[in-house]
C-alpha positions, 0 to 999 in steps of 0.5 A: 079566622082568615088572616087574607087582608083582602077580605071583607064583610059579608054584609055593608053599611049604606054607602060602605060599598066602592065607588065602582061598585055602587054607581053601577049597583052591584053588589060589593063586599067592601073588602080593601083596598081591591073589592072583590067584583073589581079584583075579579073584572080587574079593575084595581085601579078604579076601585075607591072608597068615600068614607075617609075625608075628602073627595075620592081620586075619581071624584077630584079628578071628574070635578078638575077635568070639568072646571078645565073644561068650562074655564077653557069654553069661557076663554074661546067665549069671552063676549057669550053671557055666564051666569058665574065666573069660573073659578079653577082650583089648582089641579096639581095640589093634593086634597085632604085625601093626598091626591096628586096625579100620575104625571106623564112625559115623553118616554112611555110607561116613565114613573114621574114621583109625587110632588113635595109641598116645596121645590128642592133646590139641588146642590150649588155645584150642580145647579150651574149644570143645570143652567147651562142645560137649559140655556142651550136650548131655552129659546126652543121653549119660549124662554124671554127673559134676559138669559145673562140676569136671569143666570146672575140672579139664580146663582146668588146665595139666597134660598129659594123664595128670596126676592132677590132670586127668580120666582121659586115655580120658575126656577123649579121648572128651570131644573126640570128642563134642565134635568131633563136634558142631562146626561146624567141618567141620576138627574135624568131621573129627577125631572119628574120630581121637579116636574110634579113640583113645578106643576104644583107651585105655577099658578096662583101660588106663584101670584100669592108671592111678594116677588117683585117680578111675579107677574113676569116670572109666573108669564115666563113660568106658564109658556115653559109649561105649555110649551113641555105639555104639547110636546108630550102631547098633553093637549088641554093641559097645554092650552090651559097654561096657554090662556093663562099665560095670555090672561096676564099678558093683557091683564098686565097691559103687555099688549098695550106698551104703546111707549116702552120709554114711559116704563122707565118713569112709572110703574103700570097703571094696573100695579102689577108690574113694576117700574122697569130698571133698564131697557133690558127690562122693558124688552123683557115684557115686549118679547113676553107678549109676543113670545105668549102671542105666538104661542097661542096663535100657532096652536090656535091655527094648528088644531083649528080652534079659538085663539084667545080673544081675536078682537083684543090682539088685533088691537094691539100697541106694543111695538115689534121685538127687537133682538135682546142685545138691542134692548141691552144696548138701550134701543126700545123701539124699531127706528122705522115707524109703524102703526100704533095698531101693530097687529092689526096694522101688519095683516092690513099691510101698513108700513110694509117695511119688514126686512132681514133687520126684524128680529127672528121674534118678530118674524115668527110673530109675524109668521103665526099671525098669517097662520091663524088669519089664514084659519079665520078666513077659512072659517069666513069662507063658507058665509061670506066673499073672502076673496080681497082678503084672502088676496091680500093676507097670501101677499102678507105670506109672500113678503114674509116668505121672501125675507125668510129665503133670503136668510142665510142658513146656520148652524140651527141649534143657534137661537137666532137661527132656530127662530128664523127656522121656525118662522119659515115653517109657520109660513109655509103652513100658512100659506099651505092653509091659505091655498087649501081654501082656493081652486085646486090648479096645477100651480096651486098644487105645486106650491103647496107640494114645495111647502110642504118639502120646505117644512120637511127640510127644515125638520131634518135640519133641526133634528140631528142637532136638537135634544128637543124639538119644538112641538110646533114642528110636530104640527107642521109634520101634520099640516105635510101630511093633509096637504 
């Protein structure tokens, strides 16, 4: 009798052939782990069987992809009729057959660990180092929580999951970035494990916890994941996490913070957010909306796709974000009067009081809104006269660039300076998109060239001093290449 472990029976009962052979109506010998047909055709990764309990890996991945596509279509077309809402299962959790996806990363060929059933905390003496690695670049990842408050709670001597510490899924993502940016190769190798844990624990499982800040921390986790996945070229997953963050923001009313002072007296009407403990916590909620919205608008404009929901975004009532230090001092709203409809008022030219006193995040948010507005005008140009709206948008872009160009260049690794550079890059991308709608006269071509060169100059300032470059700057390079 042959001892070949790859040998199998010469005749199979119905349903015992591998999936690949069965789908293509090929004769399968049923050899395990790889049948003869798949081995001969060098398709070992496609050879799977379904006689074990649960779905095969191929079937599960196909099902997950179909659900993701359906959910994205549903989010992009919120007013379209649908027979039944699409319910997404957590795509990173293993099924009964032990399935977990292979995780890809920024380095080609890198091998990624499989997620464990629960997050594993680093040794206490390592936690502080990982936090330092993360906070050095936190703003470029879209971190909007108070750094001092987060660090203090993260270092408390309690286990992960304790309500006095940050949400477990958020801590795991911070550990991922901290290890990824580490100079220690041992901890760099651990980053894949934390990424797998973060992907597995973020989402519905985070919201099911009893953590007092589960909603805000989950939004932060989704934003961090989206930025990483987009930088790694995993665009479908990145957009999925942006949509999730936007849905949580709108569902918890972060786009309707008309009177920030009220958050210090009562909780939100829907009960998703507790009463704010102070101005700093109110500021976190305001910044959460603008960071998430900027991410949504920028990437929608970059790939010329629908954003979360344009009518909902236009009806934003949350005031423009201040600097973090302003919230720490107890200030909640800008001194200058603003339109009740913050976004629509800005696009319409109301309360044109922008200046360098505006926070870097406010300027970046305005730049992303203008870039998306240019994309909407490009779509509308085919069916209507957009001359007046286009001219008004051009005025907003020129005003914003005048403010940004007046700012003094500082160390690009400095958080406020980075945000100003990002805002300038987005504003130039908006200008290029808008000019390309109009005639290609010499004057316009010169302005496109100047904006393209400005984008390259910004990227040149950032690359030598940053381990991590916000993926939107890569998109700006694409805009430059097509200008």
